[in-house]
SERO-4910 file (N, C-alpha, C, O; in steps of 0.05 Angstrom, whole numbers):
BEGIN
 pado doro    nc1    nc2    nc3   cac1   cac2   cac3    cc1    cc2    cc3    oc1    oc2    oc3
  Met    A    308   2459   2557    329   2440   2550    349   2453   2533    341   2468   2515
  Gly    A    375   2447   2537    395   2460   2521    404   2443   2499    397   2420   2496
  Lys    A    421   2454   2482    433   2439   2459    450   2417   2467    448   2396   2454
  Asp    A    465   2418   2486    484   2396   2495    465   2373   2507    472   2349   2503
  Glu    A    442   2380   2521    426   2361   2531    411   2344   2508    408   2319   2510
  Ile    A    402   2359   2488    388   2347   2464    409   2329   2450    403   2306   2443
  Leu    A    434   2338   2446    454   2323   2432    460   2296   2447    467   2276   2435
  Ala    A    458   2297   2472    466   2275   2491    443   2252   2493    448   2229   2501
  Met    A    418   2261   2483    395   2242   2486    397   2219   2469    405   2221   2446
  Glu    A    391   2196   2479    390   2171   2466    363   2167   2450    342   2175   2461
  Pro    A    363   2154   2428    338   2150   2414    318   2136   2433    327   2120   2449
  Gly    A    293   2141   2433    274   2128   2451    249   2148   2456    245   2169   2445
  Arg    A    236   2138   2475    212   2151   2487    215   2181   2493    199   2198   2485
  Glu    A    237   2186   2509    240   2214   2517    244   2233   2493    232   2254   2491
  Leu    A    261   2224   2474    267   2240   2451    241   2242   2432    235   2262   2421
  Asp    A    228   2220   2430    202   2221   2415    181   2241   2426    168   2255   2412
  Thr    A    180   2240   2452    160   2257   2467    168   2287   2463    151   2303   2458
  Leu    A    193   2293   2464    202   2321   2459    197   2330   2432    190   2354   2428
  Val    A    201   2312   2411    195   2318   2383    163   2323   2381    154   2343   2369
  Ala    A    148   2306   2392    119   2310   2390    110   2336   2401     91   2348   2391
  Glu    A    124   2345   2423    116   2370   2434    125   2395   2418    110   2413   2411
  Lys    A    151   2395   2414    166   2417   2400    163   2418   2370    161   2439   2359
  Ile    A    163   2396   2357    160   2396   2326    130   2396   2316    122   2410   2297
  Phe    A    116   2379   2330     86   2375   2321     68   2387   2338     44   2385   2334
  Gly    A     77   2402   2360     57   2418   2375     37   2402   2391     15   2412   2398
  Leu    A     43   2376   2398     24   2361   2415     27   2371   2444     48   2381   2452
  Glu    A      5   2369   2457      2   2379   2483     -8   2357   2500    -28   2344   2493
  Tyr    A      6   2351   2523     -2   2329   2543    -25   2342   2559    -20   2364   2570
  Ile    A    -48   2331   2562    -70   2335   2578    -72   2317   2600    -82   2295   2597
  Glu    A    -62   2325   2624    -60   2307   2647    -87   2293   2655    -89   2269   2661
  Cys    A   -107   2311   2655   -134   2301   2665   -147   2279   2648   -164   2264   2657
  Ile    A   -137   2277   2623   -146   2255   2608   -125   2236   2600   -129   2216   2586
  Gly    A   -101   2243   2608    -77   2225   2604    -68   2219   2576    -58   2198   2570
  Cys    A    -72   2240   2560    -62   2234   2534    -51   2259   2519    -53   2281   2530
  Tyr    A    -40   2256   2496    -31   2279   2479    -54   2287   2460    -68   2270   2450
  Ile    A    -58   2313   2456    -77   2322   2434    -62   2341   2417    -42   2354   2424
  Asp    A    -74   2343   2392    -64   2360   2374    -79   2387   2373    -97   2391   2389
  Ser    A    -70   2407   2355    -85   2432   2357   -113   2433   2351   -127   2453   2355
  Asn    A   -123   2413   2341   -153   2408   2334   -166   2394   2356   -191   2390   2354
  Gly    A   -153   2387   2378   -166   2372   2400   -167   2343   2397   -179   2330   2414
  Asn    A   -154   2330   2375   -156   2303   2371   -135   2288   2386   -112   2297   2387
  Glu    A   -141   2267   2397   -120   2250   2412   -101   2239   2394   -108   2229   2372
  Gln    A    -75   2239   2401    -55   2229   2386    -34   2213   2400    -28   2219   2423
  Lys    A    -23   2193   2388     -2   2176   2400     26   2187   2395     30   2199   2374
  Ile    A     45   2184   2411     70   2192   2405     81   2172   2385     81   2147   2389
  Gln    A     92   2182   2363    104   2165   2343    134   2161   2350    146   2174   2368
  Arg    A    146   2141   2337    173   2132   2342    192   2146   2324    207   2133   2309
  His    A    192   2173   2325    208   2188   2307    237   2182   2310    251   2183   2289
  Ser    A    247   2176   2332    277   2173   2337    285   2144   2330    309   2139   2330
  Thr    A    268   2125   2325    275   2099   2318    263   2087   2291    272   2066   2281
  Gly    A    244   2099   2282    230   2089   2257    233   2111   2235    223   2133   2237
  Ile    A    246   2102   2213    251   2120   2191    226   2132   2179    227   2156   2172
  Ala    A    205   2117   2176    180   2128   2166    170   2151   2184    162   2172   2175
  Asp    A    172   2147   2208    162   2168   2228    183   2193   2226    175   2216   2225
  Ala    A    208   2186   2224    228   2208   2221    224   2225   2196    229   2250   2196
  Trp    A    214   2212   2174    211   2226   2150    187   2248   2153    186   2268   2138
  Lys    A    170   2244   2172    149   2263   2175    161   2290   2188    150   2311   2185
  Ile    A    183   2288   2202    198   2310   2211    210   2325   2187    208   2349   2185
  Val    A    223   2308   2169    235   2322   2148    213   2341   2131    219   2363   2123
  Glu    A    191   2328   2128    170   2342   2115    161   2367   2129    154   2387   2116
  Lys    A    160   2365   2156    153   2388   2174    175   2410   2169    168   2434   2167
  Ile    A    198   2403   2168    220   2422   2165    219   2435   2138    224   2459   2136
  Arg    A    212   2421   2118    208   2432   2089    185   2452   2089    185   2473   2077
  Glu    A    164   2443   2104    138   2460   2107    146   2487   2116    135   2507   2106
  Lys    A    166   2490   2134    176   2514   2145    193   2531   2126    202   2553   2132
  Gly    A    197   2520   2102    214   2534   2083    243   2528   2086    258   2543   2073
  Leu    A    252   2511   2100    280   2504   2106    288   2480   2089    272   2463   2080
  Asn    A    315   2481   2086    326   2456   2070    340   2438   2090    354   2447   2107
  Ile    A    335   2411   2086    347   2394   2103    365   2372   2086    356   2360   2066
  Tyr    A    388   2369   2094    406   2351   2081    417   2327   2100    426   2330   2123
  Ile    A    414   2304   2089    420   2280   2106    448   2268   2092    448   2263   2068
  Tyr    A    467   2265   2105    492   2253   2097    500   2226   2112    498   2225   2137
  Val    A    509   2205   2097    520   2182   2110    550   2185   2109    561   2189   2087
  Glu    A    565   2184   2129    595   2187   2131    604   2160   2146    604   2160   2170
  Gly    A    611   2139   2132    620   2116   2144    595   2103   2159    574   2097   2146
  Asp    A    598   2099   2185    576   2087   2200    559   2111   2213    540   2104   2229
  Asn    A    564   2135   2207    551   2158   2222    535   2173   2202    541   2174   2178
  Tyr    A    516   2186   2214    496   2204   2199    500   2230   2208    506   2234   2231
  Thr    A    498   2250   2191    498   2278   2193    473   2292   2181    465   2286   2159
  Val    A    460   2311   2194    439   2325   2184    445   2354   2185    455   2364   2205
  Glu    A    441   2368   2164    443   2398   2162    418   2412   2156    403   2402   2139
  Ile    A    411   2433   2169    387   2448   2163    395   2475   2156    408   2488   2172
  Cys    A    388   2486   2132    395   2513   2123    370   2526   2115    350   2514   2107
  Asp    A    372   2554   2117    351   2572   2105    360   2578   2076    382   2590   2071
  Pro    A    343   2569   2057    351   2576   2027    352   2605   2021    366   2613   2002
  Ile    A    339   2620   2035    339   2648   2030    365   2662   2035    373   2681   2022
  Lys    A    376   2652   2057    403   2662   2064    425   2647   2049    420   2627   2035
  Asp    A    449   2658   2051    473   2646   2038    475   2617   2049    474   2613   2074
  Met    A    479   2597   2032    482   2571   2040    504   2568   2061    502   2550   2077
  Ser    A    523   2584   2062    544   2581   2082    534   2587   2110    548   2581   2129
  Ser    A    511   2599   2113    500   2604   2140    482   2583   2146    458   2585   2145
  Met    A    494   2561   2153    478   2537   2162    464   2543   2189    476   2557   2205
  Leu    A    443   2536   2193    426   2539   2220    436   2517   2237    446   2523   2259
  Ile    A    435   2492   2229    440   2469   2246    456   2450   2234    452   2445   2210
  Asn    A    476   2437   2247    491   2415   2236    496   2395   2261    508   2401   2281
  Val    A    483   2372   2256    485   2351   2277    500   2327   2264    493   2316   2243
  Lys    A    521   2321   2278    541   2301   2266    544   2276   2284    537   2276   2308
  Asn    A    553   2254   2272    561   2230   2288    539   2215   2301    543   2203   2323
  Cys    A    516   2216   2289    493   2199   2300    495   2171   2288    506   2167   2267
  Asn    A    483   2152   2303    483   2124   2296    463   2119   2272    468   2103   2254
  Thr    A    442   2132   2275    419   2129   2255    413   2154   2241    419   2175   2252
  Ala    A    401   2153   2219    389   2177   2205    365   2189   2222    361   2213   2224
  Gln    A    350   2172   2234    328   2181   2252    337   2197   2276    326   2219   2281
  Glu    A    356   2188   2288    368   2203   2309    377   2231   2302    371   2251   2315
  Ala    A    393   2231   2280    403   2257   2270    381   2275   2262    383   2299   2269
  Ile    A    360   2267   2249    338   2282   2240    324   2292   2263    318   2316   2263
  Cys    A    318   2277   2284    304   2287   2310    320   2310   2321    310   2332   2324
  Lys    A    346   2303   2327    362   2324   2341    365   2350   2325    363   2372   2336
  Ala    A    369   2347   2301    373   2372   2282    348   2389   2283    349   2413   2287
  Ala    A    325   2374   2279    299   2390   2279    293   2402   2306    281   2424   2306
  Leu    A    299   2391   2327    294   2401   2354    312   2427   2356    303   2448   2364
  Leu    A    336   2424   2349    356   2447   2351    345   2469   2332    349   2493   2339
  Ala    A    334   2464   2310    327   2483   2290    303   2498   2303    303   2522   2303
  Val    A    284   2485   2314    259   2497   2327    270   2515   2351    261   2537   2356
  Met    A    289   2504   2366    299   2523   2389    314   2546   2378    314   2567   2392
  Glu    A    325   2546   2355    340   2571   2343    320   2590   2335    325   2614   2338
  Ala    A    296   2581   2325    276   2599   2313    265   2621   2334    248   2637   2326
***
């Protein structure tokens, strides 16, 4: 999936599933019909793209990777920037603008950051 496709996604189940797989490393096991984590534990897909508490888990995951994440409110829109603090701050990794909610912007920026890595 490319950058433009991710940016065009609407908040909801499809975006949440992509976050679960790409950010949190969950794997769908078809024979048992559920997602599991790296320890083999069954996991439900969280509502990262619509719930701010779940979206905040993404922020923490990005920070664990040693990256800085900035969330801005500009009028009715949200912008999320992800930067590598070791590099010059002007060398931004990801900048997602004009999202309707912080959750949407966080999900999309995090996915793009993982794709860039």
